[in-house]
mmCIF entry with sequence, helices, sheets and N, C-alpha, C, O atoms, coordinates in Angstrom:
data_MODEL
# 
_entry.id   MODEL 
# 
_entity.id                         1 
_entity.type                       polymer 
_entity.pdbx_number_of_molecules   1 
# 
_entity_poly.entity_id                      1 
_entity_poly.type                           'polypeptide(L)' 
_entity_poly.nstd_linkage                   no 
_entity_poly.nstd_monomer                   no 
_entity_poly.pdbx_seq_one_letter_code       MRFLSEILERPKNEKPFLLIPVGYPAPDAKVPDIRKKPLSDVMNVL 
_entity_poly.pdbx_seq_one_letter_code_can   MRFLSEILERPKNEKPFLLIPVGYPAPDAKVPDIRKKPLSDVMNVL 
_entity_poly.pdbx_strand_id                 A 
# 
loop_
_entity_poly_seq.entity_id 
_entity_poly_seq.num 
_entity_poly_seq.mon_id 
_entity_poly_seq.hetero 
1 1  MET n 
1 2  ARG n 
1 3  PHE n 
1 4  LEU n 
1 5  SER n 
1 6  GLU n 
1 7  ILE n 
1 8  LEU n 
1 9  GLU n 
1 10 ARG n 
1 11 PRO n 
1 12 LYS n 
1 13 ASN n 
1 14 GLU n 
1 15 LYS n 
1 16 PRO n 
1 17 PHE n 
1 18 LEU n 
1 19 LEU n 
1 20 ILE n 
1 21 PRO n 
1 22 VAL n 
1 23 GLY n 
1 24 TYR n 
1 25 PRO n 
1 26 ALA n 
1 27 PRO n 
1 28 ASP n 
1 29 ALA n 
1 30 LYS n 
1 31 VAL n 
1 32 PRO n 
1 33 ASP n 
1 34 ILE n 
1 35 ARG n 
1 36 LYS n 
1 37 LYS n 
1 38 PRO n 
1 39 LEU n 
1 40 SER n 
1 41 ASP n 
1 42 VAL n 
1 43 MET n 
1 44 ASN n 
1 45 VAL n 
1 46 LEU n 
# 
_struct_asym.id          A 
_struct_asym.entity_id   1 
# 
loop_
_struct_conf.conf_type_id 
_struct_conf.id 
_struct_conf.pdbx_PDB_helix_id 
_struct_conf.beg_label_comp_id 
_struct_conf.beg_label_asym_id 
_struct_conf.beg_label_seq_id 
_struct_conf.pdbx_beg_PDB_ins_code 
_struct_conf.end_label_comp_id 
_struct_conf.end_label_asym_id 
_struct_conf.end_label_seq_id 
_struct_conf.pdbx_end_PDB_ins_code 
_struct_conf.beg_auth_comp_id 
_struct_conf.beg_auth_asym_id 
_struct_conf.beg_auth_seq_id 
_struct_conf.end_auth_comp_id 
_struct_conf.end_auth_asym_id 
_struct_conf.end_auth_seq_id 
_struct_conf.pdbx_PDB_helix_class 
_struct_conf.details 
_struct_conf.pdbx_PDB_helix_length 
HELX_P HELX_P1 AA1 ARG A 2  ? ILE A 7  ? ARG A 2  ILE A 7  1 ? 6 
HELX_P HELX_P2 AA2 LEU A 39 ? VAL A 42 ? LEU A 39 VAL A 42 1 ? 4 
# 
_struct_conf_type.id          HELX_P 
_struct_conf_type.criteria    ? 
_struct_conf_type.reference   ? 
# 
loop_
_atom_site.group_PDB 
_atom_site.id 
_atom_site.type_symbol 
_atom_site.label_atom_id 
_atom_site.label_alt_id 
_atom_site.label_comp_id 
_atom_site.label_asym_id 
_atom_site.label_entity_id 
_atom_site.label_seq_id 
_atom_site.pdbx_PDB_ins_code 
_atom_site.Cartn_x 
_atom_site.Cartn_y 
_atom_site.Cartn_z 
_atom_site.occupancy 
_atom_site.B_iso_or_equiv 
_atom_site.pdbx_formal_charge 
_atom_site.auth_seq_id 
_atom_site.auth_comp_id 
_atom_site.auth_asym_id 
_atom_site.auth_atom_id 
_atom_site.pdbx_PDB_model_num 
ATOM 1   N N  . MET A 1 1  ? 0.864   -1.223  0.071   1.00 0.00 ? 1  MET A N  1 
ATOM 2   C CA . MET A 1 1  ? 0.013   0.047   0.004   1.00 0.00 ? 1  MET A CA 1 
ATOM 3   C C  . MET A 1 1  ? 0.825   1.257   0.031   1.00 0.00 ? 1  MET A C  1 
ATOM 4   O O  . MET A 1 1  ? 0.393   2.296   0.532   1.00 0.00 ? 1  MET A O  1 
ATOM 5   N N  . ARG A 1 2  ? 2.059   1.157   -0.523  1.00 0.00 ? 2  ARG A N  1 
ATOM 6   C CA . ARG A 1 2  ? 2.933   2.317   -0.556  1.00 0.00 ? 2  ARG A CA 1 
ATOM 7   C C  . ARG A 1 2  ? 2.217   3.519   -1.351  1.00 0.00 ? 2  ARG A C  1 
ATOM 8   O O  . ARG A 1 2  ? 2.353   4.682   -0.970  1.00 0.00 ? 2  ARG A O  1 
ATOM 9   N N  . PHE A 1 3  ? 1.448   3.177   -2.473  1.00 0.00 ? 3  PHE A N  1 
ATOM 10  C CA . PHE A 1 3  ? 0.842   4.239   -3.181  1.00 0.00 ? 3  PHE A CA 1 
ATOM 11  C C  . PHE A 1 3  ? -0.093  5.050   -2.341  1.00 0.00 ? 3  PHE A C  1 
ATOM 12  O O  . PHE A 1 3  ? -0.207  6.258   -2.548  1.00 0.00 ? 3  PHE A O  1 
ATOM 13  N N  . LEU A 1 4  ? -0.774  4.431   -1.391  1.00 0.00 ? 4  LEU A N  1 
ATOM 14  C CA . LEU A 1 4  ? -1.641  5.127   -0.427  1.00 0.00 ? 4  LEU A CA 1 
ATOM 15  C C  . LEU A 1 4  ? -0.924  6.085   0.434   1.00 0.00 ? 4  LEU A C  1 
ATOM 16  O O  . LEU A 1 4  ? -1.411  7.185   0.696   1.00 0.00 ? 4  LEU A O  1 
ATOM 17  N N  . SER A 1 5  ? 0.153   5.720   0.856   1.00 0.00 ? 5  SER A N  1 
ATOM 18  C CA . SER A 1 5  ? 0.957   6.574   1.660   1.00 0.00 ? 5  SER A CA 1 
ATOM 19  C C  . SER A 1 5  ? 1.511   7.846   0.935   1.00 0.00 ? 5  SER A C  1 
ATOM 20  O O  . SER A 1 5  ? 1.629   8.954   1.458   1.00 0.00 ? 5  SER A O  1 
ATOM 21  N N  . GLU A 1 6  ? 1.829   7.516   -0.341  1.00 0.00 ? 6  GLU A N  1 
ATOM 22  C CA . GLU A 1 6  ? 2.282   8.627   -1.181  1.00 0.00 ? 6  GLU A CA 1 
ATOM 23  C C  . GLU A 1 6  ? 1.173   9.634   -1.531  1.00 0.00 ? 6  GLU A C  1 
ATOM 24  O O  . GLU A 1 6  ? 1.424   10.837  -1.601  1.00 0.00 ? 6  GLU A O  1 
ATOM 25  N N  . ILE A 1 7  ? -0.083  9.122   -1.755  1.00 0.00 ? 7  ILE A N  1 
ATOM 26  C CA . ILE A 1 7  ? -1.177  9.924   -2.121  1.00 0.00 ? 7  ILE A CA 1 
ATOM 27  C C  . ILE A 1 7  ? -1.623  10.758  -0.899  1.00 0.00 ? 7  ILE A C  1 
ATOM 28  O O  . ILE A 1 7  ? -1.995  11.923  -1.037  1.00 0.00 ? 7  ILE A O  1 
ATOM 29  N N  . LEU A 1 8  ? -1.579  10.143  0.286   1.00 0.00 ? 8  LEU A N  1 
ATOM 30  C CA . LEU A 1 8  ? -1.896  10.880  1.577   1.00 0.00 ? 8  LEU A CA 1 
ATOM 31  C C  . LEU A 1 8  ? -0.818  11.631  2.132   1.00 0.00 ? 8  LEU A C  1 
ATOM 32  O O  . LEU A 1 8  ? -0.968  12.333  3.132   1.00 0.00 ? 8  LEU A O  1 
ATOM 33  N N  . GLU A 1 9  ? 0.291   11.508  1.509   1.00 0.00 ? 9  GLU A N  1 
ATOM 34  C CA . GLU A 1 9  ? 1.526   12.303  1.953   1.00 0.00 ? 9  GLU A CA 1 
ATOM 35  C C  . GLU A 1 9  ? 1.819   12.053  3.448   1.00 0.00 ? 9  GLU A C  1 
ATOM 36  O O  . GLU A 1 9  ? 1.950   13.007  4.214   1.00 0.00 ? 9  GLU A O  1 
ATOM 37  N N  . ARG A 1 10 ? 1.926   10.748  3.876   1.00 0.00 ? 10 ARG A N  1 
ATOM 38  C CA . ARG A 1 10 ? 2.110   10.318  5.209   1.00 0.00 ? 10 ARG A CA 1 
ATOM 39  C C  . ARG A 1 10 ? 3.637   9.940   5.350   1.00 0.00 ? 10 ARG A C  1 
ATOM 40  O O  . ARG A 1 10 ? 4.266   9.493   4.392   1.00 0.00 ? 10 ARG A O  1 
ATOM 41  N N  . PRO A 1 11 ? 4.170   10.131  6.526   1.00 0.00 ? 11 PRO A N  1 
ATOM 42  C CA . PRO A 1 11 ? 5.527   9.925   6.753   1.00 0.00 ? 11 PRO A CA 1 
ATOM 43  C C  . PRO A 1 11 ? 5.887   8.384   6.548   1.00 0.00 ? 11 PRO A C  1 
ATOM 44  O O  . PRO A 1 11 ? 5.014   7.522   6.655   1.00 0.00 ? 11 PRO A O  1 
ATOM 45  N N  . LYS A 1 12 ? 7.165   8.091   6.260   1.00 0.00 ? 12 LYS A N  1 
ATOM 46  C CA . LYS A 1 12 ? 7.558   6.745   6.082   1.00 0.00 ? 12 LYS A CA 1 
ATOM 47  C C  . LYS A 1 12 ? 7.343   5.674   7.208   1.00 0.00 ? 12 LYS A C  1 
ATOM 48  O O  . LYS A 1 12 ? 7.208   4.467   7.008   1.00 0.00 ? 12 LYS A O  1 
ATOM 49  N N  . ASN A 1 13 ? 7.335   6.284   8.382   1.00 0.00 ? 13 ASN A N  1 
ATOM 50  C CA . ASN A 1 13 ? 7.118   5.528   9.522   1.00 0.00 ? 13 ASN A CA 1 
ATOM 51  C C  . ASN A 1 13 ? 5.740   4.953   9.806   1.00 0.00 ? 13 ASN A C  1 
ATOM 52  O O  . ASN A 1 13 ? 5.515   4.046   10.608  1.00 0.00 ? 13 ASN A O  1 
ATOM 53  N N  . GLU A 1 14 ? 4.815   5.608   9.030   1.00 0.00 ? 14 GLU A N  1 
ATOM 54  C CA . GLU A 1 14 ? 3.412   5.187   9.089   1.00 0.00 ? 14 GLU A CA 1 
ATOM 55  C C  . GLU A 1 14 ? 3.064   4.236   7.984   1.00 0.00 ? 14 GLU A C  1 
ATOM 56  O O  . GLU A 1 14 ? 3.436   4.414   6.824   1.00 0.00 ? 14 GLU A O  1 
ATOM 57  N N  . LYS A 1 15 ? 2.312   3.182   8.398   1.00 0.00 ? 15 LYS A N  1 
ATOM 58  C CA . LYS A 1 15 ? 1.851   2.243   7.202   1.00 0.00 ? 15 LYS A CA 1 
ATOM 59  C C  . LYS A 1 15 ? 0.355   2.063   7.283   1.00 0.00 ? 15 LYS A C  1 
ATOM 60  O O  . LYS A 1 15 ? -0.199  1.724   8.330   1.00 0.00 ? 15 LYS A O  1 
ATOM 61  N N  . PRO A 1 16 ? -0.303  2.304   6.128   1.00 0.00 ? 16 PRO A N  1 
ATOM 62  C CA . PRO A 1 16 ? -1.757  2.042   6.089   1.00 0.00 ? 16 PRO A CA 1 
ATOM 63  C C  . PRO A 1 16 ? -2.075  0.581   6.237   1.00 0.00 ? 16 PRO A C  1 
ATOM 64  O O  . PRO A 1 16 ? -1.265  -0.263  5.855   1.00 0.00 ? 16 PRO A O  1 
ATOM 65  N N  . PHE A 1 17 ? -3.220  0.252   6.776   1.00 0.00 ? 17 PHE A N  1 
ATOM 66  C CA . PHE A 1 17 ? -3.721  -1.068  6.883   1.00 0.00 ? 17 PHE A CA 1 
ATOM 67  C C  . PHE A 1 17 ? -5.186  -1.040  6.834   1.00 0.00 ? 17 PHE A C  1 
ATOM 68  O O  . PHE A 1 17 ? -5.794  0.002   7.075   1.00 0.00 ? 17 PHE A O  1 
ATOM 69  N N  . LEU A 1 18 ? -5.763  -2.098  6.543   1.00 0.00 ? 18 LEU A N  1 
ATOM 70  C CA . LEU A 1 18 ? -7.187  -2.296  6.490   1.00 0.00 ? 18 LEU A CA 1 
ATOM 71  C C  . LEU A 1 18 ? -7.645  -3.402  7.569   1.00 0.00 ? 18 LEU A C  1 
ATOM 72  O O  . LEU A 1 18 ? -7.122  -4.513  7.664   1.00 0.00 ? 18 LEU A O  1 
ATOM 73  N N  . LEU A 1 19 ? -8.691  -2.930  8.357   1.00 0.00 ? 19 LEU A N  1 
ATOM 74  C CA . LEU A 1 19 ? -9.262  -3.821  9.380   1.00 0.00 ? 19 LEU A CA 1 
ATOM 75  C C  . LEU A 1 19 ? -10.653 -4.164  9.020   1.00 0.00 ? 19 LEU A C  1 
ATOM 76  O O  . LEU A 1 19 ? -11.516 -3.297  8.887   1.00 0.00 ? 19 LEU A O  1 
ATOM 77  N N  . ILE A 1 20 ? -10.867 -5.398  8.867   1.00 0.00 ? 20 ILE A N  1 
ATOM 78  C CA . ILE A 1 20 ? -12.206 -5.974  8.512   1.00 0.00 ? 20 ILE A CA 1 
ATOM 79  C C  . ILE A 1 20 ? -12.806 -6.739  9.680   1.00 0.00 ? 20 ILE A C  1 
ATOM 80  O O  . ILE A 1 20 ? -12.346 -7.827  10.026  1.00 0.00 ? 20 ILE A O  1 
ATOM 81  N N  . PRO A 1 21 ? -13.848 -6.155  10.292  1.00 0.00 ? 21 PRO A N  1 
ATOM 82  C CA . PRO A 1 21 ? -14.393 -6.938  11.417  1.00 0.00 ? 21 PRO A CA 1 
ATOM 83  C C  . PRO A 1 21 ? -15.162 -8.129  10.922  1.00 0.00 ? 21 PRO A C  1 
ATOM 84  O O  . PRO A 1 21 ? -15.848 -7.977  9.911   1.00 0.00 ? 21 PRO A O  1 
ATOM 85  N N  . VAL A 1 22 ? -15.125 -9.330  11.538  1.00 0.00 ? 22 VAL A N  1 
ATOM 86  C CA . VAL A 1 22 ? -15.745 -10.423 11.133  1.00 0.00 ? 22 VAL A CA 1 
ATOM 87  C C  . VAL A 1 22 ? -16.617 -11.030 12.268  1.00 0.00 ? 22 VAL A C  1 
ATOM 88  O O  . VAL A 1 22 ? -16.243 -11.040 13.440  1.00 0.00 ? 22 VAL A O  1 
ATOM 89  N N  . GLY A 1 23 ? -17.715 -11.498 11.874  1.00 0.00 ? 23 GLY A N  1 
ATOM 90  C CA . GLY A 1 23 ? -18.629 -12.202 12.980  1.00 0.00 ? 23 GLY A CA 1 
ATOM 91  C C  . GLY A 1 23 ? -19.767 -11.350 13.190  1.00 0.00 ? 23 GLY A C  1 
ATOM 92  O O  . GLY A 1 23 ? -20.010 -10.419 12.423  1.00 0.00 ? 23 GLY A O  1 
ATOM 93  N N  . TYR A 1 24 ? -20.543 -11.646 14.282  1.00 0.00 ? 24 TYR A N  1 
ATOM 94  C CA . TYR A 1 24 ? -21.659 -11.046 14.616  1.00 0.00 ? 24 TYR A CA 1 
ATOM 95  C C  . TYR A 1 24 ? -21.606 -10.259 15.880  1.00 0.00 ? 24 TYR A C  1 
ATOM 96  O O  . TYR A 1 24 ? -20.856 -10.675 16.763  1.00 0.00 ? 24 TYR A O  1 
ATOM 97  N N  . PRO A 1 25 ? -22.325 -9.140  16.093  1.00 0.00 ? 25 PRO A N  1 
ATOM 98  C CA . PRO A 1 25 ? -22.157 -8.452  17.386  1.00 0.00 ? 25 PRO A CA 1 
ATOM 99  C C  . PRO A 1 25 ? -22.834 -9.308  18.512  1.00 0.00 ? 25 PRO A C  1 
ATOM 100 O O  . PRO A 1 25 ? -23.701 -10.156 18.297  1.00 0.00 ? 25 PRO A O  1 
ATOM 101 N N  . ALA A 1 26 ? -22.348 -8.989  19.687  1.00 0.00 ? 26 ALA A N  1 
ATOM 102 C CA . ALA A 1 26 ? -22.850 -9.722  20.868  1.00 0.00 ? 26 ALA A CA 1 
ATOM 103 C C  . ALA A 1 26 ? -24.339 -9.387  21.026  1.00 0.00 ? 26 ALA A C  1 
ATOM 104 O O  . ALA A 1 26 ? -24.797 -8.336  20.576  1.00 0.00 ? 26 ALA A O  1 
ATOM 105 N N  . PRO A 1 27 ? -25.139 -10.354 21.714  1.00 0.00 ? 27 PRO A N  1 
ATOM 106 C CA . PRO A 1 27 ? -26.460 -9.992  21.804  1.00 0.00 ? 27 PRO A CA 1 
ATOM 107 C C  . PRO A 1 27 ? -26.887 -8.645  22.471  1.00 0.00 ? 27 PRO A C  1 
ATOM 108 O O  . PRO A 1 27 ? -27.912 -8.043  22.151  1.00 0.00 ? 27 PRO A O  1 
ATOM 109 N N  . ASP A 1 28 ? -26.016 -8.231  23.418  1.00 0.00 ? 28 ASP A N  1 
ATOM 110 C CA . ASP A 1 28 ? -26.316 -7.010  23.987  1.00 0.00 ? 28 ASP A CA 1 
ATOM 111 C C  . ASP A 1 28 ? -25.531 -5.826  23.510  1.00 0.00 ? 28 ASP A C  1 
ATOM 112 O O  . ASP A 1 28 ? -25.374 -4.826  24.209  1.00 0.00 ? 28 ASP A O  1 
ATOM 113 N N  . ALA A 1 29 ? -25.054 -5.960  22.330  1.00 0.00 ? 29 ALA A N  1 
ATOM 114 C CA . ALA A 1 29 ? -24.238 -4.908  21.718  1.00 0.00 ? 29 ALA A CA 1 
ATOM 115 C C  . ALA A 1 29 ? -25.167 -3.832  21.145  1.00 0.00 ? 29 ALA A C  1 
ATOM 116 O O  . ALA A 1 29 ? -26.266 -4.163  20.701  1.00 0.00 ? 29 ALA A O  1 
ATOM 117 N N  . LYS A 1 30 ? -24.754 -2.529  21.139  1.00 0.00 ? 30 LYS A N  1 
ATOM 118 C CA . LYS A 1 30 ? -25.582 -1.419  20.707  1.00 0.00 ? 30 LYS A CA 1 
ATOM 119 C C  . LYS A 1 30 ? -24.970 -1.047  19.285  1.00 0.00 ? 30 LYS A C  1 
ATOM 120 O O  . LYS A 1 30 ? -23.992 -0.314  19.141  1.00 0.00 ? 30 LYS A O  1 
ATOM 121 N N  . VAL A 1 31 ? -25.648 -1.623  18.307  1.00 0.00 ? 31 VAL A N  1 
ATOM 122 C CA . VAL A 1 31 ? -25.342 -1.253  16.864  1.00 0.00 ? 31 VAL A CA 1 
ATOM 123 C C  . VAL A 1 31 ? -26.099 -0.116  16.389  1.00 0.00 ? 31 VAL A C  1 
ATOM 124 O O  . VAL A 1 31 ? -27.328 -0.137  16.443  1.00 0.00 ? 31 VAL A O  1 
ATOM 125 N N  . PRO A 1 32 ? -25.419 0.946   15.895  1.00 0.00 ? 32 PRO A N  1 
ATOM 126 C CA . PRO A 1 32 ? -26.214 2.037   15.306  1.00 0.00 ? 32 PRO A CA 1 
ATOM 127 C C  . PRO A 1 32 ? -26.895 1.751   14.046  1.00 0.00 ? 32 PRO A C  1 
ATOM 128 O O  . PRO A 1 32 ? -26.505 0.927   13.219  1.00 0.00 ? 32 PRO A O  1 
ATOM 129 N N  . ASP A 1 33 ? -28.111 2.606   13.935  1.00 0.00 ? 33 ASP A N  1 
ATOM 130 C CA . ASP A 1 33 ? -28.951 2.259   12.793  1.00 0.00 ? 33 ASP A CA 1 
ATOM 131 C C  . ASP A 1 33 ? -28.403 3.310   11.789  1.00 0.00 ? 33 ASP A C  1 
ATOM 132 O O  . ASP A 1 33 ? -28.712 4.500   11.859  1.00 0.00 ? 33 ASP A O  1 
ATOM 133 N N  . ILE A 1 34 ? -27.615 2.821   10.901  1.00 0.00 ? 34 ILE A N  1 
ATOM 134 C CA . ILE A 1 34 ? -27.004 3.680   9.891   1.00 0.00 ? 34 ILE A CA 1 
ATOM 135 C C  . ILE A 1 34 ? -27.920 3.595   8.630   1.00 0.00 ? 34 ILE A C  1 
ATOM 136 O O  . ILE A 1 34 ? -28.262 2.496   8.193   1.00 0.00 ? 34 ILE A O  1 
ATOM 137 N N  . ARG A 1 35 ? -28.282 4.669   8.098   1.00 0.00 ? 35 ARG A N  1 
ATOM 138 C CA . ARG A 1 35 ? -29.146 4.749   6.847   1.00 0.00 ? 35 ARG A CA 1 
ATOM 139 C C  . ARG A 1 35 ? -28.517 5.720   5.854   1.00 0.00 ? 35 ARG A C  1 
ATOM 140 O O  . ARG A 1 35 ? -27.868 6.698   6.225   1.00 0.00 ? 35 ARG A O  1 
ATOM 141 N N  . LYS A 1 36 ? -28.716 5.437   4.687   1.00 0.00 ? 36 LYS A N  1 
ATOM 142 C CA . LYS A 1 36 ? -28.328 6.246   3.507   1.00 0.00 ? 36 LYS A CA 1 
ATOM 143 C C  . LYS A 1 36 ? -29.091 7.539   3.559   1.00 0.00 ? 36 LYS A C  1 
ATOM 144 O O  . LYS A 1 36 ? -30.300 7.547   3.788   1.00 0.00 ? 36 LYS A O  1 
ATOM 145 N N  . LYS A 1 37 ? -28.320 8.750   3.326   1.00 0.00 ? 37 LYS A N  1 
ATOM 146 C CA . LYS A 1 37 ? -29.108 9.928   3.172   1.00 0.00 ? 37 LYS A CA 1 
ATOM 147 C C  . LYS A 1 37 ? -29.604 10.023  1.809   1.00 0.00 ? 37 LYS A C  1 
ATOM 148 O O  . LYS A 1 37 ? -29.044 9.434   0.884   1.00 0.00 ? 37 LYS A O  1 
ATOM 149 N N  . PRO A 1 38 ? -30.678 10.776  1.652   1.00 0.00 ? 38 PRO A N  1 
ATOM 150 C CA . PRO A 1 38 ? -31.400 10.820  0.299   1.00 0.00 ? 38 PRO A CA 1 
ATOM 151 C C  . PRO A 1 38 ? -30.382 11.699  -0.542  1.00 0.00 ? 38 PRO A C  1 
ATOM 152 O O  . PRO A 1 38 ? -29.641 12.506  0.018   1.00 0.00 ? 38 PRO A O  1 
ATOM 153 N N  . LEU A 1 39 ? -30.382 11.520  -1.811  1.00 0.00 ? 39 LEU A N  1 
ATOM 154 C CA . LEU A 1 39 ? -29.629 12.155  -2.777  1.00 0.00 ? 39 LEU A CA 1 
ATOM 155 C C  . LEU A 1 39 ? -29.824 13.690  -2.670  1.00 0.00 ? 39 LEU A C  1 
ATOM 156 O O  . LEU A 1 39 ? -28.844 14.421  -2.815  1.00 0.00 ? 39 LEU A O  1 
ATOM 157 N N  . SER A 1 40 ? -31.020 14.192  -2.427  1.00 0.00 ? 40 SER A N  1 
ATOM 158 C CA . SER A 1 40 ? -31.278 15.568  -2.379  1.00 0.00 ? 40 SER A CA 1 
ATOM 159 C C  . SER A 1 40 ? -30.543 16.249  -1.158  1.00 0.00 ? 40 SER A C  1 
ATOM 160 O O  . SER A 1 40 ? -30.264 17.447  -1.163  1.00 0.00 ? 40 SER A O  1 
ATOM 161 N N  . ASP A 1 41 ? -30.247 15.386  -0.101  1.00 0.00 ? 41 ASP A N  1 
ATOM 162 C CA . ASP A 1 41 ? -29.401 16.014  1.018   1.00 0.00 ? 41 ASP A CA 1 
ATOM 163 C C  . ASP A 1 41 ? -27.985 16.173  0.797   1.00 0.00 ? 41 ASP A C  1 
ATOM 164 O O  . ASP A 1 41 ? -27.362 16.963  1.506   1.00 0.00 ? 41 ASP A O  1 
ATOM 165 N N  . VAL A 1 42 ? -27.368 15.467  -0.167  1.00 0.00 ? 42 VAL A N  1 
ATOM 166 C CA . VAL A 1 42 ? -25.922 15.514  -0.427  1.00 0.00 ? 42 VAL A CA 1 
ATOM 167 C C  . VAL A 1 42 ? -25.499 16.116  -1.742  1.00 0.00 ? 42 VAL A C  1 
ATOM 168 O O  . VAL A 1 42 ? -24.336 16.447  -1.978  1.00 0.00 ? 42 VAL A O  1 
ATOM 169 N N  . MET A 1 43 ? -26.507 16.242  -2.590  1.00 0.00 ? 43 MET A N  1 
ATOM 170 C CA . MET A 1 43 ? -26.283 16.773  -3.908  1.00 0.00 ? 43 MET A CA 1 
ATOM 171 C C  . MET A 1 43 ? -26.104 18.214  -3.980  1.00 0.00 ? 43 MET A C  1 
ATOM 172 O O  . MET A 1 43 ? -26.940 18.905  -3.398  1.00 0.00 ? 43 MET A O  1 
ATOM 173 N N  . ASN A 1 44 ? -25.106 18.805  -4.626  1.00 0.00 ? 44 ASN A N  1 
ATOM 174 C CA . ASN A 1 44 ? -24.848 20.246  -4.726  1.00 0.00 ? 44 ASN A CA 1 
ATOM 175 C C  . ASN A 1 44 ? -25.247 20.602  -6.224  1.00 0.00 ? 44 ASN A C  1 
ATOM 176 O O  . ASN A 1 44 ? -24.712 19.986  -7.145  1.00 0.00 ? 44 ASN A O  1 
ATOM 177 N N  . VAL A 1 45 ? -26.094 21.499  -6.444  1.00 0.00 ? 45 VAL A N  1 
ATOM 178 C CA . VAL A 1 45 ? -26.362 21.916  -7.796  1.00 0.00 ? 45 VAL A CA 1 
ATOM 179 C C  . VAL A 1 45 ? -25.890 23.351  -8.028  1.00 0.00 ? 45 VAL A C  1 
ATOM 180 O O  . VAL A 1 45 ? -26.326 24.266  -7.330  1.00 0.00 ? 45 VAL A O  1 
ATOM 181 N N  . LEU A 1 46 ? -25.005 23.553  -9.002  1.00 0.00 ? 46 LEU A N  1 
ATOM 182 C CA . LEU A 1 46 ? -24.478 24.889  -9.189  1.00 0.00 ? 46 LEU A CA 1 
ATOM 183 C C  . LEU A 1 46 ? -25.425 25.646  -10.011 1.00 0.00 ? 46 LEU A C  1 
ATOM 184 O O  . LEU A 1 46 ? -25.189 26.818  -10.305 1.00 0.00 ? 46 LEU A O  1 
# 
C-alpha cells in the first residue's frame, strides 16, 4: 500500500492497513442504525 502513503503524504514510519471486522455483534451490543441519506441531502447543484 505504498501508493496510499504517497497519495496521503504520510511519513515513512506510518503504514496504512485495512481492518475488517468479522462475525456477529454480541446479543447486548448497541449497533447504530445507519441509513443512507437521500440524494437531495448530499447533492450540490451549481
